[in-house]
N, C-alpha and C positions, 0 to 999 in steps of 0.2 A: 589324056583327058580324064580318064577314070581315076588316075592317081591324084590329079589336082582336086577332083570332086571329093575324093576320100579325105584328103588333107583339110579341105575346107570344112567338111562335116566334123572332123576331129577337133579343129581349132574352135569351131563354134561350141562344141560340147565342152571343151576345157574352159572357155570363157563363161559359159552358163554355170558350170560347176564352181568356178571361182566367185561368181556373183552370189551364188547361194551361200557359200562359206562366209563371204563378207557380210551378207544380211544376217546370218546367224550370229556372227560376232557383234554386230550392231545391236541385236536384240539382247545379247548378254550384257553389253554396256548399259542398255536401257534399264535392265533389271537392277544394276548397281545404282543408277540414278534414282529409281523409284524407292530403293531401300535407303536412300540418303547416304550412301557410302561414296561421298564425293571424292575423297582422296584416292580410293581404289579406282573410281571411274576415270579420274585424270590419268593415272598410270596405265589403265587399260586402253584408253583412247589414244594416248601418246604412242604406245607400242603398235597399235593398229594403224596409226597415221603414218608411221615410218614405211609401211608397206603399201599404203593407199593414200599418198599425199595429194592425189588429184581429186579426192572426194570432197566436195563442198559440204555435203551433209555431215561427214565425219568431222570436218574442221569446225563446223557449228556446234556439234555435240561436245567436242573437246573444249571449245571456248566456254560453253554453257557450264560444263563440269568445273572448269577452273574458276569461273565466276561464283558458283555456289559454294565451292570449297572455301574460297576467300571470305565469302559472306558468313558462313557458319563459324569459321575461325575467329572472325571479328566478334560474333556473338559470344563465343566461349571466353574470349578475352574480357568482354564487357561483364560477363557473369563473375569472373574472377575478381575484377576490380570492384564490383558491387559488394562482394563479400569483404573486401578490404576497406570498404567505404571510401574508395577513391573515386568520387563521383565525376570529377573532371575527365578522368581517363575512361570512365564508363561511356560518357557521351562521345568522346573522341573515337573510341573503338566502334561504337554503333554507327558511326558515319560509314563504316565499311560494309554495312548490310545493304545488299543490292536489291533494287526494286524488282528484278526478275525472280528473286527468291521470295515467293509469295508467303510461304510458311515462315521464313526468316523474318519478314516484315512483321508478321503477327507476333512472333517471339520477341522482336524488338519492342513492340508496343507493350507487351506484357512485362518486359524487363523495366521499361520506363515507369510503368505503373507500380512495380515493386519498389523502385527507387523512391517514388513519391510517398508510398506507404511508410517507408523507413523514415522519411523526414517528418511525416505526420505523427508517427509513433513516438519519435524522439521529442517532437514539440509538445505532445500531450504529457509525456513523462516530465519534462521540464516545467510544464504548467502545474502539474500536481505538486511539484517540489517548490512552486512559487518562484522559480528562477526565470522571471518574466523577460528580462533583458537578453538572457542567453537564448531563450526560446524565440524571441523576435529576430535575433541575429541569425538563427538557424533558418528561419523561413525566408529571410532576406537573401540568404545564400542560395536557397532553392530557386527563388525568382531570378537571381542573377544567372543561374545555370539554365533554367527552363522557361523563364518568363512567367507571366501571371497565370494562376490556376484557381478555379473557384473553390476547391476544397482547402487549399492553402490560405486563401483569403478569409474563409469562414473561421479557420483556426486562429488566424492573425487577429481578427476582430474579437474573438473570445478571449485571447490573451490580453489584449488591450483593455477590455472590460474588467477583467480580473485585476490587472495591474492598477487600474485607476479607481477601483472600487474602494470606498471608504473602509478603512480597517475597523472591524468590530472591536470594541474594548474588551480586553481580556477579563475573564471572570476572576474575582478575588475570593479565594477560599481561606478562611481563618481557622487554623487548627489549634485546639486547646488540648494539650496533654494533661489529662486530669490529675488532680491532687498535687502535692509537693512534699518535700522531705519533712518539714515541720508543720503540723496542723495548727490552725488558729481557731480556738473555740469562742472567740468574740463573736457577737451576733450581728447579722445584717438582715434587711427585709427580704422576704421570700420573693417579692416582686415589687414593681412600682406602686407606691401608696399603700403597701401592705403593712398591717400591724403584726402579722405573724413573722417570726424570725427563725433563722437557722445559723449553725456555725458558719463562719466565713469560708473555711476550707478545711478538709481533713487530709490525712496522709494515705488513706485508702487501705486496701487489703494486702495480703502477702501470700506468695505461693507456698502451698503445703508440702510440695515435693522439692521445689527448686530453691525456696527461700528468697526468691526475687521479690522485691517490693513492687507494688502496683505502680507507684509513681515513676519508678525506673522503667518498667515495661512500657508504660504509656508514652513517655518521652521518646524511647527508642522507636516505637511504632510510628509516632507522629513525624519523626525525622525521616523515616523511610518513606512514609506517605508524601511528605513534602518533596522529596527528591523525585518521586514518580510523577507527581502533579506538575512540577516544573518542566519535566521532560515532555509532558502532554500539552504544554503551552499555557497553563494556568498561572495566575499570580497567587502567591502563597505568603501568608504571614503567620508566625508562630507566637502564641501567647507567652509561652516560656521556652527557653532553650537551655535551662539548667535546673537543678533540683533545689538550689539555694535561693529560693524566691519566697515572697509573701504576697500572693495575689489572690484576693477572694473570688468566689464564683461570680458575684455581681460585677466586680471590677474586670474580670475576664470577658464577660459579655459586653461590657461597656467599651473595652478595647476594640473588640470586633466592630461594634457600632461606629466608633470614631474612625476606624479605618475604611468604613463603607463596605463591609463584607457582603458578598452575594450569598455565601453560605457560611454558617458557623457550626463547626463539627468538633465535638468533644470526644476524646478517645479514652476509654476506660476498660478495665477488666472487672469481672464480677466476683462476688464472694457470697457464700451461703453456709448456714449451719448444717444444711443437708449436703453432705459431701458427694452424694450421687448426682447432684444437679450438674448438667452440662449444656453447652450450646451458646449460640450467638443471639443477642438481643439488641434491639435498637429502641430508643425512647423519643417520643415527641409530645408536644402539648396537645391536650384534647380540645375539642370544639367548645367545651364548657370552661376552658381555662380563663380565669378572671383577668389575666394580664395580656395574653397574646393569642386569644382565640382566632384572630384574623390570620394568624400564621399557621394554624393547625393543619389545614389541607395540604399546603406545600411542604410543611415539615413532615407530615405523614408520608407524602409521596417520596420524599427524600429518604426517609427512614426505611420504607419498604424496599426501595431500589437497592439501598446499601445492604440491607439484611439479606435479600434474596441473592444478590451477587456474591456476597461473602460465603453464604451457605453453599452455593453452587461450586465455588472455587475450592472450598475446604472439605466439603462433605460433612460439616458439623451439624449438630442437632439444631433445627430451626425453632428457636423459642418464639420468634415473631417480632413485629413492630408494635410496641405497646404504648398507649397514651398514659402519661403521668404529669401531674400538675404541681408537684412539690419540688421541682428541680429549679433552683435559682438561675443556673446557667442558661436554661431555656426561657425562663420567665422575664429575664432582662434583655433578651435578644431582640433586635429590630429586623433581623433577617431570618429566613427559614433556618431552623436549627435542629440538631439531633444529637443524641448521646449514643455512642457505639459501645456496647459491652461485648468485647471480643471473645469472651469465654470465662469459665469459672476457674479461678486460681485455687479455689477450695476443693476442687476435684483433682486428684493426683494425676490422672491420665491427661486431662486437658491442660493442667498446669505445665506439664512437661512439653506438650505440644506447643504451647504458647511461647516456650523458650527456644524452639527450634527454628533456625533460619528459613528452612524450606517452607514450614507452615506459616511463618510470618510473611513470607513473600506471597503466598496464596491469599492471605488476609488482605494485604495491601493491594494486590491486583483486583480483588473483589471490591474494595473501597473505590479504587480508581474507576472501575467499570460502572459502579453505582452513581458516582458523581457525573461521569460523562453522559450516562443515560438520562440523568435528571435534566441536564441542559439541552440534550438533543430533543426532548419532548416539550420544551418550553413553547 
C-alpha cells in the first residue's frame, strides 16, 4: 500500500513536470509568433506536435502559424510582382493574404494603394507628354483590374478635358538676320508716310579680331535660334537664309507683316569707334515714335526680357534696352519688334567670344528664355 502511494505521487509529479515543460515550449512558440517569425514557428510547433499530438491547443497554434506564413509569403510575392509591374500577378498573389492575418490585411491594403499610385503617376506623366490615348488606356486597364476608383476617375476626366481642349495656335516668330553681303545705298522711307529716308540696307560691321562679317554672324545666330525655337514648339520664319540677297529693311518688316508675325526679331552685332565698348543692347521704338508708338510698350517689354535673359546667361555687360526711332525695321513692323545687338565686334575680346560656339549657345538660350517669358506673361 505504501509502495502504491509512492508510485502514484511519483507519477503525478512527472506528469506535472511534463505539463510545465510543454507550457514553457508553447510560450517559446508564442514568442516566435509575436516576432512574426512564422516559418520558424511552423517548424517549432511541428516538432512539438510530434511529441504532443493529442494537444488541441498545439494543433491550433500550428495551423495558425501555417496560415500566417502562407499569408506573408503571398505578400512578399505581391511586392516582387509590383516591382516588376506585373499587376495581374500582384492581385492574384494578394488573394493568399488571410483574414486572420490582421497586419497582413493592412499591408495588403497599403500595397494596393501603392499600385494605384503607380497608375496615377504613370497617367500624369503621359498627360504631361500629351500622350492622351495611352494615358486613357492605362486608366482603363486599372479599372479592369480593380474596378472604379474616385482618384482614377478624376484623372480620367482631366485627361479627357486636355485631349478635347482646342489647341492654341502656335506663336509665329519672324527672325531677321540683319544686313546682307552687298549693301544697297538706294533710299527708302524711314517709316510709313515719312519724307525722311535711309539706305535700303547695309552690310554691317566686321570683327576686329576674327575678321568675321556681321552679316555672316547674324545669319549663323538666327539659324541657331530658329532651331531652338522650333524645338520649343514655336513657328519660325526666316527673312533670309543666305547672304546673296537684296532685301531692304522696309521689305523685311513687310515680310513679317505679311506672314502675320507675333514677334519680329532682328539679330545684329554692334560696332563702335570706341574699341573699349562691350555688352548686350536691345532696341525698341519709343512712345513718341511717329509710326509705331502703339507698339512701344510691348516692344519694350520684349526687349527688356531678351536683354536681361541674355545678360544672365552670358555674364555680358548690360548696356540695356534702349528706345530708338530711326530704325526702319522697327518703324515698318505691325507686331511687337526688337533689334538685338549681341555684342561689340569692334572690341577684340567680345568679338572672339561672339565667334565661340559655347558663348553663342548661351546667347541663344537667353533669347529663347526671353521669348518664352514674353508669352508667359501675356
